[in-house]
A tleap script that builds the chain and sets N, CA, C and O, in Angstrom:
source leaprc.protein.ff14SB
mol = sequence {
  NVAL GLN LEU GLN ALA SER GLY GLY GLY LEU
  VAL GLN ALA GLY GLY SER LEU THR LEU SER
  CYS THR ALA SER GLY ARG SER ILE SER THR
  TYR GLY MET GLY TRP PHE ARG GLN ALA PRO
  GLY LYS GLU ARG GLU PHE VAL ALA ASN ASP
  TRP ASN SER GLY ARG THR TYR ALA ASP SER
  VAL LYS GLY ARG PHE THR ILE SER ARG ASP
  ASN GLY LYS ASN ALA VAL TYR LEU GLN MET
  ASN SER LEU LYS PRO GLU ASP THR ALA VAL
  TYR TYR CYS ALA ALA GLY THR VAL PRO TYR
  LEU TYR VAL PHE TRP GLY GLN GLY THR GLN
  VAL THR VAL SER CSER
}
set mol.1.N position { 1.669 1.114 -10.997 }
set mol.1.CA position { 1.502 2.283 -10.139 }
set mol.1.C position { 0.728 1.871 -8.895 }
set mol.1.O position { -0.337 1.259 -8.986 }
set mol.2.N position { 1.271 2.212 -7.741 }
set mol.2.CA position { 0.555 1.991 -6.478 }
set mol.2.C position { 0.030 3.345 -6.004 }
set mol.2.O position { 0.753 4.342 -6.001 }
set mol.3.N position { -1.224 3.361 -5.611 }
set mol.3.CA position { -1.873 4.594 -5.203 }
set mol.3.C position { -2.305 4.496 -3.755 }
set mol.3.O position { -2.849 3.477 -3.327 }
set mol.4.N position { -2.062 5.557 -3.002 }
set mol.4.CA position { -2.418 5.614 -1.588 }
set mol.4.C position { -3.224 6.876 -1.343 }
set mol.4.O position { -2.700 7.987 -1.425 }
set mol.5.N position { -4.499 6.696 -1.042 }
set mol.5.CA position { -5.375 7.832 -0.755 }
set mol.5.C position { -5.384 8.125 0.736 }
set mol.5.O position { -5.305 7.216 1.562 }
set mol.6.N position { -5.481 9.397 1.064 }
set mol.6.CA position { -5.535 9.807 2.466 }
set mol.6.C position { -6.256 11.135 2.580 }
set mol.6.O position { -6.578 11.774 1.578 }
set mol.7.N position { -6.506 11.541 3.817 }
set mol.7.CA position { -7.111 12.840 4.054 }
set mol.7.C position { -8.577 12.812 4.403 }
set mol.7.O position { -9.163 13.855 4.694 }
set mol.8.N position { -9.183 11.641 4.381 }
set mol.8.CA position { -10.582 11.553 4.749 }
set mol.8.C position { -10.793 11.807 6.227 }
set mol.8.O position { -9.839 11.893 7.001 }
set mol.9.N position { -12.048 11.925 6.606 }
set mol.9.CA position { -12.362 12.151 8.007 }
set mol.9.C position { -13.802 12.539 8.187 }
set mol.9.O position { -14.622 12.409 7.278 }
set mol.10.N position { -14.103 13.023 9.386 }
set mol.10.CA position { -15.447 13.463 9.740 }
set mol.10.C position { -15.484 14.980 9.733 }
set mol.10.O position { -14.643 15.632 10.352 }
set mol.11.N position { -16.457 15.539 9.035 }
set mol.11.CA position { -16.576 16.983 8.931 }
set mol.11.C position { -18.054 17.361 8.959 }
set mol.11.O position { -18.912 16.588 8.533 }
set mol.12.N position { -18.337 18.545 9.458 }
set mol.12.CA position { -19.716 19.018 9.460 }
set mol.12.C position { -20.122 19.537 8.094 }
set mol.12.O position { -19.280 19.968 7.305 }
set mol.13.N position { -21.392 19.493 7.825 }
set mol.13.CA position { -21.899 20.032 6.571 }
set mol.13.C position { -21.448 21.483 6.418 }
set mol.13.O position { -21.467 22.263 7.370 }
set mol.14.N position { -21.045 21.821 5.200 }
set mol.14.CA position { -20.522 23.145 4.936 }
set mol.14.C position { -19.019 23.249 5.080 }
set mol.14.O position { -18.421 24.250 4.685 }
set mol.15.N position { -18.410 22.229 5.640 }
set mol.15.CA position { -16.978 22.231 5.855 }
set mol.15.C position { -16.197 21.803 4.631 }
set mol.15.O position { -16.755 21.582 3.556 }
set mol.16.N position { -14.879 21.692 4.820 }
set mol.16.CA position { -13.980 21.366 3.725 }
set mol.16.C position { -13.015 20.261 4.122 }
set mol.16.O position { -12.680 20.084 5.293 }
set mol.17.N position { -12.586 19.535 3.121 }
set mol.17.CA position { -11.538 18.529 3.274 }
set mol.17.C position { -10.716 18.499 2.000 }
set mol.17.O position { -11.213 18.806 0.916 }
set mol.18.N position { -9.462 18.129 2.141 }
set mol.18.CA position { -8.628 17.902 0.970 }
set mol.18.C position { -8.103 16.471 1.005 }
set mol.18.O position { -7.419 16.068 1.945 }
set mol.19.N position { -8.430 15.733 -0.011 }
set mol.19.CA position { -7.928 14.372 -0.142 }
set mol.19.C position { -6.646 14.373 -0.957 }
set mol.19.O position { -6.483 15.158 -1.892 }
set mol.20.N position { -5.755 13.496 -0.591 }
set mol.20.CA position { -4.507 13.341 -1.322 }
set mol.20.C position { -4.392 11.917 -1.834 }
set mol.20.O position { -4.878 10.974 -1.209 }
set mol.21.N position { -3.756 11.779 -2.956 }
set mol.21.CA position { -3.485 10.463 -3.528 }
set mol.21.C position { -2.023 10.468 -3.965 }
set mol.21.O position { -1.645 11.158 -4.912 }
set mol.22.N position { -1.222 9.696 -3.269 }
set mol.22.CA position { 0.194 9.642 -3.565 }
set mol.22.C position { 0.507 8.380 -4.350 }
set mol.22.O position { 0.078 7.285 -3.986 }
set mol.23.N position { 1.254 8.544 -5.426 }
set mol.23.CA position { 1.584 7.423 -6.289 }
set mol.23.C position { 3.030 7.001 -6.089 }
set mol.23.O position { 3.896 7.819 -5.779 }
set mol.24.N position { 3.270 5.732 -6.269 }
set mol.24.CA position { 4.625 5.196 -6.238 }
set mol.24.C position { 4.771 4.168 -7.340 }
set mol.24.O position { 3.787 3.616 -7.833 }
set mol.25.N position { 5.994 3.925 -7.712 }
set mol.25.CA position { 6.262 2.942 -8.745 }
set mol.25.C position { 6.511 3.557 -10.107 }
set mol.25.O position { 7.416 3.142 -10.831 }
set mol.26.N position { 5.704 4.550 -10.453 }
set mol.26.CA position { 5.864 5.244 -11.726 }
set mol.26.C position { 5.415 6.679 -11.552 }
set mol.26.O position { 4.651 7.002 -10.643 }
set mol.27.N position { 5.894 7.525 -12.425 }
set mol.27.CA position { 5.447 8.909 -12.414 }
set mol.27.C position { 4.018 8.988 -12.949 }
set mol.27.O position { 3.664 8.306 -13.910 }
set mol.28.N position { 3.214 9.821 -12.320 }
set mol.28.CA position { 1.835 9.993 -12.783 }
set mol.28.C position { 1.733 11.006 -13.913 }
set mol.28.O position { 0.642 11.264 -14.421 }
set mol.29.N position { 2.863 11.580 -14.309 }
set mol.29.CA position { 2.810 12.666 -15.287 }
set mol.29.C position { 2.211 12.232 -16.622 }
set mol.29.O position { 1.666 13.059 -17.353 }
set mol.30.N position { 2.306 10.966 -16.940 }
set mol.30.CA position { 1.760 10.480 -18.209 }
set mol.30.C position { 0.427 9.778 -18.035 }
set mol.30.O position { -0.106 9.205 -18.985 }
set mol.31.N position { -0.114 9.821 -16.820 }
set mol.31.CA position { -1.374 9.152 -16.530 }
set mol.31.C position { -2.520 10.147 -16.385 }
set mol.31.O position { -2.342 11.267 -15.907 }
set mol.32.N position { -3.671 9.715 -16.803 }
set mol.32.CA position { -4.876 10.411 -16.414 }
set mol.32.C position { -5.234 9.970 -15.005 }
set mol.32.O position { -5.067 8.804 -14.647 }
set mol.33.N position { -5.724 10.907 -14.212 }
set mol.33.CA position { -6.037 10.614 -12.824 }
set mol.33.C position { -7.497 10.939 -12.541 }
set mol.33.O position { -8.058 11.887 -13.091 }
set mol.34.N position { -8.093 10.143 -11.680 }
set mol.34.CA position { -9.488 10.379 -11.353 }
set mol.34.C position { -9.792 10.099 -9.899 }
set mol.34.O position { -9.059 9.392 -9.207 }
set mol.35.N position { -10.900 10.677 -9.455 }
set mol.35.CA position { -11.453 10.395 -8.142 }
set mol.35.C position { -12.853 9.820 -8.329 }
set mol.35.O position { -13.634 10.291 -9.156 }
set mol.36.N position { -13.145 8.807 -7.551 }
set mol.36.CA position { -14.452 8.175 -7.542 }
set mol.36.C position { -14.896 8.023 -6.091 }
set mol.36.O position { -14.091 8.172 -5.171 }
set mol.37.N position { -16.162 7.731 -5.891 }
set mol.37.CA position { -16.645 7.510 -4.528 }
set mol.37.C position { -17.734 6.446 -4.530 }
set mol.37.O position { -18.415 6.217 -5.530 }
set mol.38.N position { -17.872 5.816 -3.391 }
set mol.38.CA position { -18.912 4.808 -3.226 }
set mol.38.C position { -19.556 4.970 -1.861 }
set mol.38.O position { -18.908 4.818 -0.825 }
set mol.39.N position { -20.833 5.281 -1.881 }
set mol.39.CA position { -21.608 5.419 -0.645 }
set mol.39.C position { -22.189 4.060 -0.272 }
set mol.39.O position { -22.339 3.194 -1.134 }
set mol.40.N position { -22.517 3.866 0.999 }
set mol.40.CA position { -23.082 2.580 1.427 }
set mol.40.C position { -24.329 2.213 0.630 }
set mol.40.O position { -25.256 3.012 0.498 }
set mol.41.N position { -24.335 1.009 0.108 }
set mol.41.CA position { -25.485 0.525 -0.633 }
set mol.41.C position { -25.609 1.058 -2.048 }
set mol.41.O position { -26.590 0.780 -2.737 }
set mol.42.N position { -24.620 1.819 -2.480 }
set mol.42.CA position { -24.679 2.396 -3.822 }
set mol.42.C position { -23.475 1.944 -4.648 }
set mol.42.O position { -22.477 1.461 -4.114 }
set mol.43.N position { -23.596 2.112 -5.945 }
set mol.43.CA position { -22.487 1.782 -6.831 }
set mol.43.C position { -21.441 2.900 -6.794 }
set mol.43.O position { -21.732 4.045 -6.449 }
set mol.44.N position { -20.235 2.527 -7.156 }
set mol.44.CA position { -19.185 3.529 -7.240 }
set mol.44.C position { -19.511 4.516 -8.354 }
set mol.44.O position { -19.991 4.132 -9.421 }
set mol.45.N position { -19.245 5.793 -8.092 }
set mol.45.CA position { -19.571 6.813 -9.078 }
set mol.45.C position { -18.378 7.734 -9.309 }
set mol.45.O position { -17.521 7.920 -8.445 }
set mol.46.N position { -18.361 8.291 -10.489 }
set mol.46.CA position { -17.323 9.236 -10.880 }
set mol.46.C position { -17.486 10.536 -10.117 }
set mol.46.O position { -18.604 10.996 -9.886 }
set mol.47.N position { -16.350 11.133 -9.722 }
set mol.47.CA position { -16.363 12.436 -9.052 }
set mol.47.C position { -15.644 13.488 -9.910 }
set mol.47.O position { -16.211 14.533 -10.228 }
set mol.48.N position { -14.409 13.200 -10.272 }
set mol.48.CA position { -13.617 14.180 -11.026 }
set mol.48.C position { -12.460 13.481 -11.702 }
set mol.48.O position { -12.004 12.430 -11.252 }
set mol.49.N position { -11.988 14.072 -12.790 }
set mol.49.CA position { -10.792 13.525 -13.413 }
set mol.49.C position { -9.956 14.630 -14.031 }
set mol.49.O position { -10.413 15.752 -14.249 }
set mol.50.N position { -8.718 14.263 -14.301 }
set mol.50.CA position { -7.742 15.180 -14.863 }
set mol.50.C position { -6.958 14.437 -15.935 }
set mol.50.O position { -6.075 13.633 -15.635 }
set mol.51.N position { -7.290 14.715 -17.171 }
set mol.51.CA position { -6.608 14.110 -18.310 }
set mol.51.C position { -5.970 15.225 -19.134 }
set mol.51.O position { -6.196 16.408 -18.880 }
set mol.52.N position { -5.183 14.837 -20.108 }
set mol.52.CA position { -4.545 15.847 -20.958 }
set mol.52.C position { -5.583 16.774 -21.603 }
set mol.52.O position { -5.314 17.943 -21.878 }
set mol.53.N position { -6.748 16.228 -21.829 }
set mol.53.CA position { -7.809 17.003 -22.483 }
set mol.53.C position { -8.465 17.997 -21.536 }
set mol.53.O position { -9.251 18.845 -21.958 }
set mol.54.N position { -8.136 17.885 -20.249 }
set mol.54.CA position { -8.705 18.813 -19.285 }
set mol.54.C position { -9.310 18.110 -18.086 }
set mol.54.O position { -9.124 16.908 -17.896 }
set mol.55.N position { -10.021 18.857 -17.293 }
set mol.55.CA position { -10.634 18.344 -16.069 }
set mol.55.C position { -12.150 18.334 -16.216 }
set mol.55.O position { -12.743 19.247 -16.790 }
set mol.56.N position { -12.752 17.296 -15.690 }
set mol.56.CA position { -14.206 17.212 -15.694 }
set mol.56.C position { -14.686 16.806 -14.309 }
set mol.56.O position { -13.953 16.205 -13.525 }
set mol.57.N position { -15.916 17.146 -14.036 }
set mol.57.CA position { -16.507 16.904 -12.731 }
set mol.57.C position { -17.913 16.353 -12.883 }
set mol.57.O position { -18.617 16.647 -13.849 }
set mol.58.N position { -18.301 15.554 -11.916 }
set mol.58.CA position { -19.695 15.141 -11.842 }
set mol.58.C position { -20.548 16.367 -11.538 }
set mol.58.O position { -20.102 17.280 -10.843 }
set mol.59.N position { -21.749 16.389 -12.048 }
set mol.59.CA position { -22.633 17.525 -11.821 }
set mol.59.C position { -22.868 17.767 -10.329 }
set mol.59.O position { -23.036 18.907 -9.896 }
set mol.60.N position { -22.877 16.702 -9.565 }
set mol.60.CA position { -23.189 16.811 -8.141 }
set mol.60.C position { -22.097 17.524 -7.346 }
set mol.60.O position { -22.350 17.981 -6.231 }
set mol.61.N position { -20.887 17.626 -7.901 }
set mol.61.CA position { -19.795 18.253 -7.167 }
set mol.61.C position { -19.253 19.502 -7.867 }
set mol.61.O position { -18.395 20.201 -7.328 }
set mol.62.N position { -19.756 19.771 -9.060 }
set mol.62.CA position { -19.249 20.894 -9.840 }
set mol.62.C position { -19.417 22.188 -9.067 }
set mol.62.O position { -20.484 22.469 -8.521 }
set mol.63.N position { -18.348 22.972 -9.030 }
set mol.63.CA position { -18.379 24.236 -8.303 }
set mol.63.C position { -17.996 24.111 -6.842 }
set mol.63.O position { -17.750 25.118 -6.178 }
set mol.64.N position { -17.941 22.876 -6.328 }
set mol.64.CA position { -17.581 22.667 -4.925 }
set mol.64.C position { -16.256 21.913 -4.784 }
set mol.64.O position { -15.500 22.148 -3.842 }
set mol.65.N position { -15.984 21.014 -5.717 }
set mol.65.CA position { -14.769 20.204 -5.651 }
set mol.65.C position { -13.796 20.642 -6.738 }
set mol.65.O position { -14.203 21.091 -7.810 }
set mol.66.N position { -12.497 20.505 -6.444 }
set mol.66.CA position { -11.462 20.825 -7.415 }
set mol.66.C position { -10.392 19.744 -7.399 }
set mol.66.O position { -9.834 19.419 -6.351 }
set mol.67.N position { -10.116 19.195 -8.569 }
set mol.67.CA position { -9.040 18.221 -8.692 }
set mol.67.C position { -7.789 18.947 -9.161 }
set mol.67.O position { -7.850 19.852 -9.993 }
set mol.68.N position { -6.659 18.534 -8.614 }
set mol.68.CA position { -5.385 19.113 -9.048 }
set mol.68.C position { -4.309 18.059 -8.894 }
set mol.68.O position { -4.508 17.042 -8.229 }
set mol.69.N position { -3.184 18.304 -9.505 }
set mol.69.CA position { -2.090 17.363 -9.386 }
set mol.69.C position { -0.772 18.105 -9.252 }
set mol.69.O position { -0.622 19.242 -9.698 }
set mol.70.N position { 0.165 17.432 -8.633 }
set mol.70.CA position { 1.531 17.926 -8.521 }
set mol.70.C position { 2.425 16.787 -9.012 }
set mol.70.O position { 2.723 15.853 -8.268 }
set mol.71.N position { 2.841 16.877 -10.258 }
set mol.71.CA position { 3.647 15.793 -10.828 }
set mol.71.C position { 4.999 15.671 -10.121 }
set mol.71.O position { 5.576 14.586 -10.058 }
set mol.72.N position { 5.497 16.787 -9.591 }
set mol.72.CA position { 6.765 16.735 -8.863 }
set mol.72.C position { 6.674 15.916 -7.591 }
set mol.72.O position { 7.637 15.265 -7.186 }
set mol.73.N position { 5.493 15.957 -6.958 }
set mol.73.CA position { 5.261 15.168 -5.750 }
set mol.73.C position { 4.587 13.848 -6.070 }
set mol.73.O position { 4.309 13.042 -5.181 }
set mol.74.N position { 4.325 13.637 -7.361 }
set mol.74.CA position { 3.649 12.409 -7.790 }
set mol.74.C position { 2.337 12.210 -7.034 }
set mol.74.O position { 2.058 11.133 -6.506 }
set mol.75.N position { 1.557 13.256 -7.000 }
set mol.75.CA position { 0.330 13.215 -6.212 }
set mol.75.C position { -0.800 13.952 -6.915 }
set mol.75.O position { -0.574 14.862 -7.713 }
set mol.76.N position { -1.991 13.546 -6.605 }
set mol.76.CA position { -3.189 14.221 -7.084 }
set mol.76.C position { -4.060 14.518 -5.871 }
set mol.76.O position { -4.055 13.771 -4.893 }
set mol.77.N position { -4.804 15.610 -5.942 }
set mol.77.CA position { -5.569 16.081 -4.803 }
set mol.77.C position { -7.030 16.303 -5.189 }
set mol.77.O position { -7.363 16.495 -6.359 }
set mol.78.N position { -7.878 16.270 -4.185 }
set mol.78.CA position { -9.274 16.632 -4.372 }
set mol.78.C position { -9.659 17.582 -3.242 }
set mol.78.O position { -9.834 17.170 -2.095 }
set mol.79.N position { -9.786 18.855 -3.588 }
set mol.79.CA position { -10.228 19.860 -2.634 }
set mol.79.C position { -11.748 19.852 -2.625 }
set mol.79.O position { -12.382 20.057 -3.660 }
set mol.80.N position { -12.328 19.615 -1.456 }
set mol.80.CA position { -13.779 19.512 -1.338 }
set mol.80.C position { -14.293 20.601 -0.409 }
set mol.80.O position { -13.955 20.631 0.774 }
set mol.81.N position { -15.104 21.486 -0.945 }
set mol.81.CA position { -15.687 22.584 -0.176 }
set mol.81.C position { -17.203 22.436 -0.109 }
set mol.81.O position { -17.805 21.690 -0.881 }
set mol.82.N position { -17.795 23.149 0.813 }
set mol.82.CA position { -19.253 23.152 0.968 }
set mol.82.C position { -19.791 21.726 1.007 }
set mol.82.O position { -20.739 21.389 0.298 }
set mol.83.N position { -19.197 20.925 1.813 }
set mol.83.CA position { -19.566 19.511 1.855 }
set mol.83.C position { -20.990 19.308 2.355 }
set mol.83.O position { -21.486 20.045 3.206 }
set mol.84.N position { -21.628 18.288 1.800 }
set mol.84.CA position { -23.001 17.955 2.139 }
set mol.84.C position { -23.051 16.524 2.680 }
set mol.84.O position { -22.167 15.722 2.382 }
set mol.85.N position { -24.060 16.203 3.459 }
set mol.85.CA position { -24.172 14.826 3.955 }
set mol.85.C position { -24.164 13.795 2.829 }
set mol.85.O position { -23.662 12.686 3.012 }
set mol.86.N position { -24.711 14.147 1.676 }
set mol.86.CA position { -24.736 13.202 0.553 }
set mol.86.C position { -23.367 12.987 -0.081 }
set mol.86.O position { -23.221 12.146 -0.967 }
set mol.87.N position { -22.367 13.734 0.363 }
set mol.87.CA position { -20.993 13.486 -0.090 }
set mol.87.C position { -20.329 12.372 0.710 }
set mol.87.O position { -19.221 11.945 0.384 }
set mol.88.N position { -20.996 11.906 1.743 }
set mol.88.CA position { -20.444 10.822 2.554 }
set mol.88.C position { -20.238 9.574 1.711 }
set mol.88.O position { -21.166 9.081 1.070 }
set mol.89.N position { -19.012 9.071 1.721 }
set mol.89.CA position { -18.663 7.916 0.898 }
set mol.89.C position { -17.205 7.547 1.150 }
set mol.89.O position { -16.466 8.279 1.808 }
set mol.90.N position { -16.817 6.419 0.621 }
set mol.90.CA position { -15.400 6.086 0.522 }
set mol.90.C position { -14.911 6.631 -0.816 }
set mol.90.O position { -15.493 6.355 -1.865 }
set mol.91.N position { -13.848 7.400 -0.762 }
set mol.91.CA position { -13.313 8.039 -1.958 }
set mol.91.C position { -12.061 7.294 -2.425 }
set mol.91.O position { -11.171 6.971 -1.639 }
set mol.92.N position { -12.028 7.036 -3.724 }
set mol.92.CA position { -10.934 6.299 -4.335 }
set mol.92.C position { -10.252 7.149 -5.404 }
set mol.92.O position { -10.910 7.890 -6.134 }
set mol.93.N position { -8.941 7.035 -5.487 }
set mol.93.CA position { -8.246 7.630 -6.612 }
set mol.93.C position { -7.863 6.518 -7.584 }
set mol.93.O position { -7.721 5.356 -7.204 }
set mol.94.N position { -7.702 6.905 -8.836 }
set mol.94.CA position { -7.428 5.927 -9.877 }
set mol.94.C position { -6.554 6.557 -10.947 }
set mol.94.O position { -6.519 7.779 -11.096 }
set mol.95.N position { -5.845 5.708 -11.694 }
set mol.95.CA position { -4.952 6.173 -12.750 }
set mol.95.C position { -5.125 5.304 -13.977 }
set mol.95.O position { -5.436 4.117 -13.877 }
set mol.96.N position { -4.920 5.908 -15.134 }
set mol.96.CA position { -5.016 5.161 -16.371 }
set mol.96.C position { -4.207 5.822 -17.466 }
set mol.96.O position { -3.793 6.974 -17.340 }
set mol.97.N position { -3.984 5.080 -18.548 }
set mol.97.CA position { -3.232 5.625 -19.671 }
set mol.97.C position { -4.103 5.856 -20.894 }
set mol.97.O position { -3.784 6.688 -21.744 }
set mol.98.N position { -5.205 5.120 -20.981 }
set mol.98.CA position { -6.160 5.327 -22.068 }
set mol.98.C position { -7.261 6.216 -21.523 }
set mol.98.O position { -7.798 5.934 -20.451 }
set mol.99.N position { -7.610 7.279 -22.228 }
set mol.99.CA position { -8.603 8.216 -21.680 }
set mol.99.C position { -9.831 7.536 -21.099 }
set mol.99.O position { -10.559 6.797 -21.761 }
set mol.100.N position { -10.012 7.833 -19.824 }
set mol.100.CA position { -11.178 7.420 -19.057 }
set mol.100.C position { -11.223 5.921 -18.770 }
set mol.100.O position { -12.242 5.410 -18.304 }
set mol.101.N position { -10.130 5.215 -19.043 }
set mol.101.CA position { -10.016 3.815 -18.670 }
set mol.101.C position { -8.997 3.716 -17.536 }
set mol.101.O position { -7.797 3.892 -17.750 }
set mol.102.N position { -9.487 3.433 -16.329 }
set mol.102.CA position { -8.636 3.403 -15.143 }
set mol.102.C position { -8.239 1.971 -14.826 }
set mol.102.O position { -9.093 1.090 -14.726 }
set mol.103.N position { -6.953 1.744 -14.669 }
set mol.103.CA position { -6.471 0.389 -14.417 }
set mol.103.C position { -5.808 0.246 -13.052 }
set mol.103.O position { -5.619 -0.867 -12.563 }
set mol.104.N position { -5.458 1.371 -12.442 }
set mol.104.CA position { -4.835 1.331 -11.124 }
set mol.104.C position { -5.743 2.060 -10.138 }
set mol.104.O position { -6.243 3.149 -10.421 }
set mol.105.N position { -5.948 1.436 -8.968 }
set mol.105.CA position { -6.864 2.004 -7.984 }
set mol.105.C position { -6.206 2.021 -6.612 }
set mol.105.O position { -5.469 1.105 -6.247 }
set mol.106.N position { -6.487 3.080 -5.859 }
set mol.106.CA position { -6.051 3.149 -4.480 }
set mol.106.C position { -7.027 2.430 -3.576 }
set mol.106.O position { -8.038 1.902 -4.039 }
set mol.107.N position { -6.729 2.405 -2.291 }
set mol.107.CA position { -7.523 1.613 -1.345 }
set mol.107.C position { -8.722 2.346 -0.786 }
set mol.107.O position { -9.569 1.723 -0.145 }
set mol.108.N position { -8.826 3.642 -1.003 }
set mol.108.CA position { -9.988 4.378 -0.533 }
set mol.108.C position { -9.770 5.052 0.800 }
set mol.108.O position { -9.023 4.560 1.646 }
set mol.109.N position { -10.432 6.188 0.983 }
set mol.109.CA position { -10.401 6.905 2.253 }
set mol.109.C position { -11.826 7.364 2.559 }
set mol.109.O position { -12.532 7.860 1.681 }
set mol.110.N position { -12.238 7.193 3.812 }
set mol.110.CA position { -13.614 7.468 4.202 }
set mol.110.C position { -13.830 8.954 4.471 }
set mol.110.O position { -13.068 9.587 5.201 }
set mol.111.N position { -14.873 9.488 3.871 }
set mol.111.CA position { -15.316 10.852 4.147 }
set mol.111.C position { -16.729 10.779 4.705 }
set mol.111.O position { -17.622 10.203 4.082 }
set mol.112.N position { -16.926 11.357 5.864 }
set mol.112.CA position { -18.240 11.381 6.498 }
set mol.112.C position { -18.614 12.824 6.784 }
set mol.112.O position { -17.878 13.547 7.457 }
set mol.113.N position { -19.759 13.236 6.270 }
set mol.113.CA position { -20.239 14.594 6.461 }
set mol.113.C position { -21.496 14.540 7.330 }
set mol.113.O position { -22.499 13.933 6.954 }
set mol.114.N position { -21.425 15.177 8.485 }
set mol.114.CA position { -22.563 15.164 9.402 }
set mol.114.C position { -23.438 16.391 9.164 }
set mol.114.O position { -22.959 17.461 8.789 }
set mol.115.N position { -24.735 16.200 9.394 }
set mol.115.CA position { -25.680 17.309 9.163 }
set mol.115.C position { -25.866 18.149 10.411 }
set mol.115.O position { -26.623 19.119 10.394 }
savepdb mol mol.pdb
quit
């Protein structure tokens, strides 16, 4: 599976962005999908995922971010609302077949939130 993330950009605090992750090579319908992010000088961290068992979110984004997927378009999305400067990071999408084990990763898209 090849993953292509897009939709990042510069937004003011309180604003919204929607990230997209388009897959090619295989259908994502049988894959668990996740979003992760990495801020400068920090380790990559979990943001949200969507597995057969349901959707989960990091505490830091719960209530503000929503993960969704469209298997017909072979894509997964991350709707981000009420953005904060601490959300600034490179955001990556990932796919896996074993719960919470991601083996395919996209190239990342930069999100910058100004205060």
